[in-house]
C-alpha positions in Angstrom: 0.2 0.1 -0.2 1.1 3.1 -0.5 3.0 5.6 1.9 1.0 9.1 3.6 -0.4 11.3 1.0 -1.5 14.5 2.7 -1.8 18.0 1.7 -0.2 20.7 3.7 -3.7 21.6 5.5 -7.7 20.0 4.8 -8.9 23.0 6.3 -7.3 25.6 2.8 -8.0 25.0 -1.1 -7.2 21.5 -2.5 -3.5 21.1 -3.1 -2.8 19.3 -6.8 -1.2 16.2 -4.9 -3.9 15.0 -2.6 -5.8 12.5 -3.1 -9.6 12.5 -4.8 -12.0 10.2 -2.9 -15.2 10.0 -3.9 -16.3 7.6 -1.0 -13.9 5.6 0.9 -13.5 3.6 4.7 -11.6 4.9 7.4 -9.8 1.8 9.0 -8.7 1.4 12.3 -7.8 -1.8 12.7 -9.0 -5.9 11.8 -10.2 -7.6 14.8 -11.1 -11.6 15.7 -14.8 -12.1 15.5 -15.7 -15.4 17.0 -19.1 -16.0 16.7 -20.0 -17.6 12.9 -22.3 -15.8 12.4 -20.2 -12.0 11.1 -23.9 -10.3 10.8 -25.0 -10.7 14.3 -21.5 -8.9 15.7 -22.3 -5.5 16.6 -19.8 -2.8 17.1 -20.5 0.9 17.4 -18.1 3.8 18.7 -17.6 7.3 17.7 -14.4 7.8 15.7 -11.9 10.9 14.0 -14.5 14.0 13.9 -17.4 12.2 15.7 -18.2 9.7 13.0 -19.9 6.7 13.7 -17.9 3.9 13.4 -19.4 0.1 12.3 -17.6 -3.2 11.7 -17.4 -4.8 8.2 -17.1 -8.6 8.3 -16.0 -11.3 6.3 -15.7 -15.0 8.3 -14.7 -14.7 11.2 -12.6 -11.3 10.4 -14.0 -7.3 11.0 -12.5 -4.3 10.4 -13.4 -1.1 12.5 -14.2 1.7 10.1 -15.8 4.3 9.3 -16.9 6.2 6.0 -15.6 9.3 4.6 -15.0 10.9 1.2 -11.1 12.7 2.4 -8.1 12.5 3.9 -7.6 14.1 8.2 -4.5 16.2 8.2 -4.3 19.8 9.6 -2.3 23.0 10.6 -3.4 22.8 13.7 -1.5 20.6 16.1 -4.5 20.4 18.6 -6.4 19.2 16.1 -4.4 16.5 15.1 -3.5 15.7 18.4 -7.3 15.0 18.9 -7.9 13.0 16.3 -4.6 10.9 17.0 -6.2 10.8 20.8 -9.5 9.6 19.3 -8.3 6.9 16.5 -6.2 5.5 19.8 -9.5 5.5 21.9 -11.1 3.2 18.5 -8.7 0.7 18.4 -8.9 0.5 22.5 -12.2 -0.4 22.6 -12.0 -2.7 19.6 -9.5 -4.5 21.9 -11.6 -4.5 24.6 -14.7 -6.1 22.7 -12.9 -8.5 20.5 -9.6 -9.2 22.2 -5.8 -8.1 20.3 -6.6 -6.2 17.2 -4.0 -5.3 14.3 -4.2 -2.0 14.3 -3.3 0.5 11.4 -1.8 3.7 11.4 -3.7 7.1 11.6 -5.8 8.1 8.3 -5.7 4.6 6.5 -8.6 4.8 4.0 -9.5 2.7 1.9 -10.9 3.9 -1.2 -14.5 2.4 -2.0 -17.6 1.5 0.0 -18.3 -1.2 2.8 -18.0 -4.4 -0.1 -14.4 -3.1 -1.1 -13.4 -3.8 2.5 -14.3 -6.8 2.3 -12.8 -7.4 -1.2 -9.5 -6.4 0.4 -10.6 -8.9 3.4 -11.0 -11.9 1.2 -7.7 -10.9 -0.7 -5.3 -11.3 2.2 -7.3 -13.2 4.5 -4.9 -16.2 4.9 -2.5 -13.3 5.9 -5.0 -11.7 8.0 -6.0 -14.5 9.7 -2.4 -16.2 10.2 -1.3 -12.9 12.1 -4.7 -12.4 13.8 -4.0 -15.1 15.5 -0.4 -15.2 16.0 -1.1 -11.6 18.0 -4.0 -13.3 19.7 -4.3 -12.5 23.8 -0.7 -10.6 23.1 0.2 -7.0 23.8 2.7 -4.6 23.2 4.8 -3.3 26.7 6.9 -0.2 26.5 9.8 0.1 29.2 12.0 2.6 29.8 14.9 2.5 32.6 16.4 5.6 33.9 18.8 7.2 36.0 17.4 9.8 38.2 21.1 11.4 39.6 23.3 10.1 37.1 27.1 8.8 37.7 29.2 11.6 37.8 32.7 11.9 36.5 34.1 12.0 39.6 32.5 8.6 40.8 33.3 7.1 37.2 36.6 7.6 37.3 36.4 5.3 40.9 35.0 2.7 38.6 37.5 2.6 35.6 41.2 2.5 36.1 41.7 3.6 32.4 39.7 6.7 33.6 41.3 6.8 36.7 45.0 7.5 35.2 44.1 10.0 33.3 42.6 12.3 35.6 46.5 11.9 37.4 48.2 12.5 34.3 45.5 15.5 33.9 46.5 16.7 37.5 50.2 16.7 36.8 49.7 18.5 33.4 50.6 21.6 32.3 47.6 23.4 30.3 48.9 22.1 26.9 49.0 18.9 27.7 46.2 18.7 30.3 43.8 20.5 27.3 44.8 16.9 25.4 44.4 14.7 28.0 40.4 16.1 29.0 39.6 15.6 25.7 40.6 12.0 26.4 39.2 11.6 29.5 35.5 12.9 27.5 35.9 10.5 25.1 36.7 7.5 27.6 33.7 8.7 30.0 31.3 8.8 27.0 32.8 5.5 26.4 32.4 3.9 29.8 28.6 5.3 30.4 27.7 3.7 26.8 29.1 0.4 28.1 27.2 0.6 31.4 24.3 1.4 29.6 24.7 -1.9 27.0 25.2 -3.9 29.9 22.3 -2.7 31.7 20.1 -3.1 28.2 21.6 -6.5 27.2 20.6 -8.2 30.3 17.7 -6.9 31.2 16.3 -7.9 27.2 17.5 -11.4 28.7 15.5 -11.7 31.2 12.4 -10.1 29.4 13.5 -12.4 26.6 11.7 -15.2 29.5 8.2 -13.6 29.6 8.3 -12.0 26.3 7.7 -13.1 22.3 9.8 -10.7 20.9 12.0 -7.5 22.6 13.6 -5.6 21.0 15.6 -2.3 22.0 14.2 1.3 20.8 16.3 4.5 20.7 16.9 5.9 24.3 15.5 9.2 23.3 12.7 9.4 21.5 11.3 11.9 18.8 9.4 14.7 20.8 6.0 14.5 19.9 2.5 16.3 20.0 2.8 17.9 23.6 6.0 16.8 24.7 7.6 18.6 27.5 10.8 17.2 29.0 11.4 19.9 31.6 11.3 17.7 34.2 13.9 15.2 33.1 16.6 17.1 32.5 18.8 15.9 34.8 18.1 12.3 34.1 20.0 9.9 31.7 17.6 7.3 29.8 19.5 4.1 30.3 17.7 2.3 27.4 14.3 2.1 26.2 12.7 -1.3 25.0 9.6 -2.6 23.5 8.1 -5.9 23.8 5.4 -8.1 22.7 4.1 -10.2 25.1 1.1 -12.5 26.0 -1.6 -10.7 28.9 -0.5 -13.7 31.1 3.3 -13.1 31.6 2.8 -8.7 32.6 3.0 -9.7 36.2 6.5 -10.9 35.7 7.5 -9.0 33.5 6.4 -6.4 36.3 8.6 -8.1 38.8 11.8 -8.5 37.0 11.4 -4.9 36.3 10.5 -4.7 40.0 13.7 -5.8 40.8 15.7 -3.4 38.2 13.9 -0.3 40.0 15.1 -1.6 43.7 18.3 -0.2 42.9 19.3 3.0 44.3 18.7 6.0 41.8 17.1 3.4 39.2 13.3 4.2 38.1 11.5 2.1 35.3 9.0 3.5 33.6 6.5 0.2 32.5 3.2 1.2 30.2 0.7 -1.1 28.3 -0.6 -3.8 27.3 -0.9 -1.2 24.6 -2.2 -2.8 20.6 0.7 -4.2 18.8 1.8 -1.3 16.6 5.7 -1.8 16.5 4.7 -6.0 16.0 2.0 -5.2 13.4 3.4 -6.0 9.7 3.0 -4.3 6.3 -0.2 -6.1 4.4 0.2 -6.6 0.7 -0.7 -3.4 -2.0 -4.5 -2.2 -1.9 -6.1 1.1 -3.4 -6.1 3.4 -0.1 -4.7 6.9 0.3 -2.8 7.7 3.7 -1.0 5.5 6.3 -2.5 2.4 4.5 -0.2 0.0 6.8 -1.0 -2.0 10.1 1.6 0.0 11.8 5.2 -1.1 12.0 7.2 1.7 12.8 10.5 2.1 12.0 13.3 0.9 14.5 9.5 -0.1 16.2 8.9 3.2 17.3 10.6 6.8 16.2 8.5 7.2 13.1 4.8 6.6 13.4 2.9 9.9 13.7 0.6 8.7 16.6 3.1 7.6 19.9 2.0 6.3 23.3 2.3 9.3 24.7 -0.9 10.5 22.5 -3.0 7.5 24.1 -5.9 8.2 26.3 -5.6 5.9 29.5 -5.0 2.3 28.3 -8.5 0.1 29.9 -5.6 -2.5 31.2 -3.1 -0.7 33.2 0.3 1.4 33.2 2.6 1.2 36.2 5.6 3.3 37.1 8.3 1.7 39.0 
């Protein structure tokens, strides 16, 4: 399916490149339906811009959709944020009603009516059924480990012989040589800190792997998101960020592992979830779609998708800070 095609502002004049949609279906997610009679299944809620949401079903697979005739784009950040939050709320509600959904990214639109959606499901049925079965009762969890009081250079030097030796040489050197040694010291200190972060992340990933199907490391510094305010974290050091796909029955065991990590002085663990498995959802086959037309599997598991976990409404399951 094509990449996102959006104009500068949906409220302004049409762009020449703006996709024209006479009739379309905005797709939030796909779900498995256990009832053999698809017509008996009912799901209703309010979607983006107050649109009524419905379920289009084919042989036990349902697409959560609303009717639309345009893509969603705006220069108004507040409006975009409201759209994103509502999109996630619908996916969450579908998850409560039917179990783990296969989520799509914001502004995924399939040209055509409900029958076109059914045709697309039929064309991808084997893949969709396999993915939904694989994800059943599995959710995405996010873990961030933060040092609330970063180790200062003097303490770091006590932990590394090379740093300690460089500090002694700096104390004895003149201005010229001292400047060069300071640069060496800074480089080594950076290396030592990185090594310590790597050791912690590797150990934590190994321990979590006992309770998760997949564990991936994310960039330590997430891309700024709508409404972010990171001022409170200026004096903190993010040691690692992980995302994992785990069965819901393993949540307690995961929490126990994280409690052990958080017991270390000066360490804070942020544990959020369960989320719909955005990071672990696959790209799907081509179709006649506009907007973000893929089950959202962002680059490096996190940083490039439009919506972020920071923009989600409170998840009906659980969110923890340790």
